[in-house]
C-alpha positions in Angstrom: -87.5 33.6 -23.4 -86.5 34.0 -27.0 -83.1 35.3 -25.8 -82.2 32.1 -23.9 -81.2 30.0 -26.9 -79.2 32.9 -28.3 -77.3 33.3 -24.9 -76.6 29.6 -24.7 -75.3 29.5 -28.3 -73.0 32.4 -27.6 -71.6 30.8 -24.4 -70.9 27.5 -26.2 -69.1 29.3 -29.0 -66.8 31.1 -26.5 -66.1 27.9 -24.7 -65.1 26.2 -27.9 -62.7 29.0 -28.7 -61.1 28.9 -25.2 -60.3 25.2 -25.0 -57.4 25.2 -27.6 -55.8 28.1 -25.8 -56.0 26.3 -22.5 -54.4 23.2 -23.9 -51.6 25.2 -25.4 -50.8 26.8 -22.0 -50.3 23.4 -20.2 -46.6 22.9 -19.2 -45.2 19.4 -18.7 -42.2 20.9 -16.9 -44.1 23.0 -14.4 -41.9 21.7 -11.6 -38.6 22.6 -13.3 -36.4 24.8 -11.2 -35.3 27.8 -13.3 -31.7 29.0 -13.1 -29.8 31.5 -15.2 -27.7 28.6 -16.7 -30.9 26.8 -17.8 -32.1 29.4 -20.2 -32.4 28.0 -23.8 -34.2 29.0 -27.0 -37.6 27.6 -27.7 -36.5 25.7 -30.8 -33.7 23.9 -28.9 -36.1 23.2 -26.0 -38.7 21.7 -28.4 -36.1 19.4 -30.0 -34.7 18.2 -26.7 -38.2 17.6 -25.4 -39.0 15.5 -28.5 -35.7 13.5 -28.0 -36.6 13.1 -24.3 -40.0 11.6 -25.2 -38.4 9.3 -27.7 -35.9 8.2 -25.1 -38.7 6.9 -22.9 -39.7 4.5 -25.7 -36.3 3.2 -26.8 -34.3 0.4 -25.3 -30.9 1.6 -26.6 -28.6 2.6 -23.7 -26.3 4.5 -26.1 -29.2 6.5 -27.5 -30.4 7.4 -24.0 -27.0 8.6 -22.9 -26.7 10.8 -26.0 -30.1 12.3 -25.2 -28.8 12.8 -21.6 -26.0 14.8 -23.0 -28.4 16.8 -25.1 -30.7 17.5 -22.2 -27.7 18.8 -20.2 -26.5 21.0 -23.0 -30.1 22.5 -23.3 -30.1 23.2 -19.6 -32.9 20.7 -18.7 -31.2 19.6 -15.5 -34.3 18.1 -13.8 -34.9 16.0 -16.9 -31.2 15.0 -16.8 -31.7 13.6 -13.3 -34.9 11.9 -14.2 -33.5 10.2 -17.2 -30.3 9.3 -15.4 -32.3 7.5 -12.7 -34.3 5.6 -15.3 -31.1 4.5 -17.2 -29.6 3.2 -13.9 -32.8 1.3 -12.9 -33.7 -0.2 -16.3 -30.3 -1.1 -17.8 -27.2 -3.1 -16.9 -24.6 -0.5 -17.7 -21.0 -1.1 -18.7 -18.3 0.8 -16.9 -17.9 3.4 -19.7 -21.7 3.9 -19.9 -22.0 4.4 -16.1 -19.1 6.9 -16.1 -20.9 9.0 -18.8 -24.2 8.8 -16.9 -22.5 9.9 -13.6 -20.7 12.7 -15.4 -23.9 14.5 -16.5 -25.6 13.6 -13.2 -22.9 15.3 -11.2 -22.9 18.4 -13.4 -26.7 18.6 -13.3 -26.7 18.4 -9.5 -24.0 21.1 -9.3 -25.9 23.4 -11.6 -29.1 22.9 -9.6 -27.0 23.9 -6.5 -27.6 20.5 -4.9 -24.0 20.4 -3.6 -24.5 17.5 -1.2 -25.9 15.3 -3.9 -23.2 16.3 -6.3 -20.5 15.4 -3.8 -22.1 12.0 -3.2 -22.2 11.3 -6.9 -18.6 12.4 -7.3 -17.4 10.0 -4.6 -19.3 7.2 -6.4 -17.7 8.3 -9.7 -14.2 8.1 -8.2 -14.9 4.6 -6.9 -16.0 3.5 -10.4 -12.9 5.0 -12.1 -10.1 6.0 -9.6 -7.8 6.9 -12.5 -10.0 9.3 -14.4 -8.3 12.4 -15.9 -10.5 15.4 -16.0 -10.6 17.0 -19.5 -10.9 20.8 -19.5 -12.0 20.7 -23.2 -14.8 18.1 -23.2 -16.0 17.7 -19.6 -18.7 20.1 -18.2 -17.3 22.9 -16.1 -19.6 22.0 -13.2 -18.4 18.4 -13.3 -14.8 19.6 -13.3 -15.4 21.8 -10.3 -16.8 19.0 -8.2 -14.4 16.3 -9.3 -11.3 18.5 -8.7 -12.2 18.7 -5.0 -11.2 15.0 -4.5 -8.5 12.6 -5.2 -8.1 8.8 -4.8 -5.7 6.6 -2.9 -5.5 2.8 -2.5 -7.6 1.3 0.3 -6.7 -2.4 0.0 -3.6 -3.7 -1.7 -1.8 -7.0 -2.2 2.0 -7.0 -2.6 4.9 -9.4 -3.2 8.5 -8.8 -2.4 11.8 -10.7 -2.5 15.3 -9.9 -1.5 18.6 -10.7 0.3 19.3 -10.7 4.0 22.7 -9.7 5.5 23.0 -11.1 9.1 25.2 -9.7 11.9 25.1 -12.0 14.9 25.2 -9.9 18.1 27.3 -12.0 20.5 26.3 -12.3 24.1 28.5 -15.3 25.3 31.3 -17.2 23.5 32.2 -20.5 25.2 35.9 -21.3 24.6 36.7 -24.9 25.7 40.2 -24.8 24.4 42.5 -22.2 26.0 44.4 -21.7 22.7 41.2 -21.0 20.6 40.5 -17.7 19.1 38.4 -15.9 21.7 36.0 -14.0 19.3 35.0 -16.2 16.3 34.3 -14.8 12.9 30.8 -15.0 11.5 29.7 -14.9 7.8 25.9 -15.1 7.5 23.4 -14.2 4.8 20.0 -15.4 3.5 17.1 -14.8 1.2 13.5 -13.8 1.9 10.2 -13.8 0.0 7.1 -12.1 1.3 3.4 -11.6 0.4 1.5 -8.9 2.1 -2.0 -7.6 2.5 -2.2 -3.8 3.0 -5.0 -1.6 4.4 -4.9 2.2 4.5 -7.0 3.6 7.4 -5.6 7.1 7.0 -4.3 9.2 4.2 -0.6 8.8 5.1 -0.8 5.6 7.1 -1.0 2.0 5.9 -1.1 -1.3 7.9 0.3 -4.5 6.4 0.3 -8.1 7.5 3.0 -9.9 5.4 3.9 -13.6 6.0 7.4 -14.4 4.9 9.7 -17.3 4.2 13.4 -17.0 4.9 16.5 -19.2 4.4 19.8 -18.5 6.3 23.4 -19.7 6.0 25.5 -19.0 9.1 29.2 -19.9 8.9 31.3 -19.6 12.1 35.1 -19.8 11.9 37.6 -19.9 14.8 41.4 -20.4 14.8 42.4 -23.1 17.3 46.1 -23.1 16.7 48.6 -21.9 14.1 47.7 -24.9 11.9 44.1 -25.9 12.9 40.8 -24.1 12.1 37.4 -25.1 13.4 34.3 -24.6 11.1 30.7 -24.6 12.2 28.2 -24.2 9.2 24.5 -24.0 9.7 21.5 -23.9 7.4 18.2 -22.7 8.6 14.7 -22.1 7.3 12.0 -20.0 9.0 8.6 -18.5 8.6 7.6 -15.1 10.1 4.5 -13.0 10.5 5.4 -9.3 10.6 3.1 -6.4 11.1 4.1 -3.1 9.4 2.9 0.4 10.1 4.0 2.5 7.0 3.8 6.3 6.9 4.0 7.8 3.5 5.9 11.2 3.5 4.2 12.8 0.5 0.9 10.9 0.2 -1.1 11.7 -2.9 -1.0 10.8 -6.6 2.7 11.6 -7.2 4.8 9.2 -9.3 7.5 8.7 -6.5 6.5 8.4 -2.9 9.0 7.7 0.0 7.9 6.2 3.2 9.2 4.9 6.6 7.8 1.9 8.5 8.1 0.2 11.8 6.6 -2.9 13.3 7.1 -6.3 15.0 7.1 -9.9 14.0 6.9 -13.5 15.3 9.3 -16.0 13.7 9.3 -19.7 13.9 12.2 -21.9 12.8 11.1 -24.8 10.6 14.4 -26.5 9.9 18.0 -26.2 11.2 21.0 -28.4 10.3 24.7 -28.1 10.9 28.1 -29.4 9.9 31.0 -29.1 12.4 34.7 -30.1 11.5 38.3 -29.1 12.1 40.8 -28.6 9.3 44.6 -28.9 9.9 47.4 -28.0 7.6 48.9 -31.1 5.9 46.0 -33.4 6.8 42.9 -34.5 4.9 39.5 -33.6 6.5 36.3 -35.4 5.6 33.4 -33.0 5.8 30.6 -34.7 7.7 26.9 -35.0 6.7 24.4 -32.4 8.0 22.8 -33.1 11.3 19.6 -31.7 12.8 19.9 -29.4 15.8 16.4 -27.9 16.1 16.3 -28.8 19.8 19.1 -26.3 20.5 17.1 -23.3 19.2 14.6 -20.8 20.4 12.3 -21.9 17.7 9.7 -19.2 18.4 11.2 -15.8 18.5 9.9 -12.2 18.4 11.5 -9.2 16.7 11.2 -5.5 16.2 11.7 -4.0 12.7 11.9 -0.8 10.8 13.0 0.6 7.5 12.4 2.8 4.5 10.6 2.3 1.2 10.5 4.1 -2.1 7.2 3.6 -4.1 7.0 4.2 -7.8 3.4 4.4 -9.0 3.0 2.9 -12.4 0.0 3.1 -14.7 -3.3 1.9 -13.3 -3.3 -0.3 -10.2 0.4 -1.3 -10.3 3.0 0.2 -7.9 6.7 -0.9 -7.7 8.9 -0.4 -4.6 12.3 -0.9 -3.1 12.8 -1.6 0.5 15.7 -1.4 3.0 14.9 -2.8 6.4 16.4 -3.8 9.8 15.2 -6.7 12.0 16.4 -7.4 15.5 15.5 -10.6 17.5 14.5 -10.0 21.1 15.6 -13.6 22.2 18.9 -15.4 21.5 19.1 -17.6 18.4 20.5 -20.6 20.4 18.6 -21.4 23.6 20.9 -20.6 26.6 19.3 -23.3 28.7 20.3 -26.0 26.1 23.9 -25.0 25.5 25.2 -28.3 26.9 22.6 -30.6 25.3 24.6 -31.6 22.2 27.2 -33.9 23.7 28.7 -34.8 20.3 29.6 -31.2 19.7 30.9 -30.7 23.2 33.1 -33.8 23.5 33.9 -34.7 19.9 34.4 -31.2 18.5 35.1 -29.3 21.8 32.4 -26.8 20.9 29.5 -25.3 22.9 27.2 -23.1 20.8 27.5 -19.4 21.1 24.7 -17.3 22.5 23.8 -14.4 20.2 20.9 -12.4 18.8 20.3 -12.0 15.1 20.5 -8.5 13.6 19.4 -8.6 10.0 19.6 -6.0 7.2 17.3 -6.8 4.2 17.2 -5.3 0.7 14.1 -6.1 -1.2 12.2 -5.2 -4.3 8.5 -5.7 -4.8 5.3 -5.0 -6.7 2.0 -4.0 -5.3 -1.4 -4.4 -6.9 -4.0 -1.9 -5.6 -7.3 -3.8 -5.3 -9.7 -1.0 -4.0 -9.4 2.8 -3.8 -10.8 5.3 -1.4 -11.8 8.9 -2.2 -10.3 11.7 -0.1 -11.4 15.3 -0.1 -8.9 18.0 -0.6 -8.5 20.6 2.2 -11.3 19.0 4.2 -13.8 19.9 1.4 -17.2 18.4 1.3 -20.8 18.6 2.5 
């Protein structure tokens, strides 16, 4: 019985010696996945662990992002992901801060071989900054590897264009009341157009645009009635149109210069049309009459087919400039054939019945496009 106190005392002494060793062996990073890239020295690991602990207690976003970089440099990828999530949830980040956070998050995912997560974060990164230039000197190699598998293109854009229209009336019927009158009249027609368009890119090389436009036209018709008499018919017109464009970019990507071809259709409505009709004779004074309205003689609602080419010049940031050469052809006559005899003043006073013709327009425009939102596209069908 005398040995029992001695045995108890010995057991208590051994237990007291074992407790410090047991505490020293506890590892707060027991769930950390170990990779060859994650190997670091004990001194660096201790310093980073201390910084990580201090990051949990500070409210400074800048300090936490600096610690995030230190954790990544030390190979503590799991802690990078944990701290990145905390920064996102606890702080309202600026664009620059969020870009830095995503950079090390993507690199950590890649080094942990979480490729699907790295790709998802890369797509989010490109949405945040579609113009980012990867730096081979300062960016982590894993981050560069993931980001270089993608590029960005505009998804939604708003553009404005203006230009000049050259019109070639395509004659169907010319009504000559006077036998001596020139059988084929001479037309001189031109106009101006302004457009605003909303563009959407459903595919890498294809965009769809809806672009309301406002146009003004001047159509001058001249015919020789005799050796000394010339008849003039001058018309001013204003119209609005709603064209739909399908635009295919030939070398879609991030190049500075990108040519494209487009085709489409439009609906046009004539808002205003006025004319002056008079005859001039050699040796006599001619008073030019006031303009008169003749909307009732027109096909006010008309449909057209169109096509053309564009040359895009991508500027810095979201701005793109372009030049446009297009062709528009009306499917219905400009003057309504069923109303050709409705203007009796023209028919009896001026001996003129309006010609029946279709408008063929050539337009030259310049414009500027602002890219509102971008989409991320994988190179060579890469992605998880």
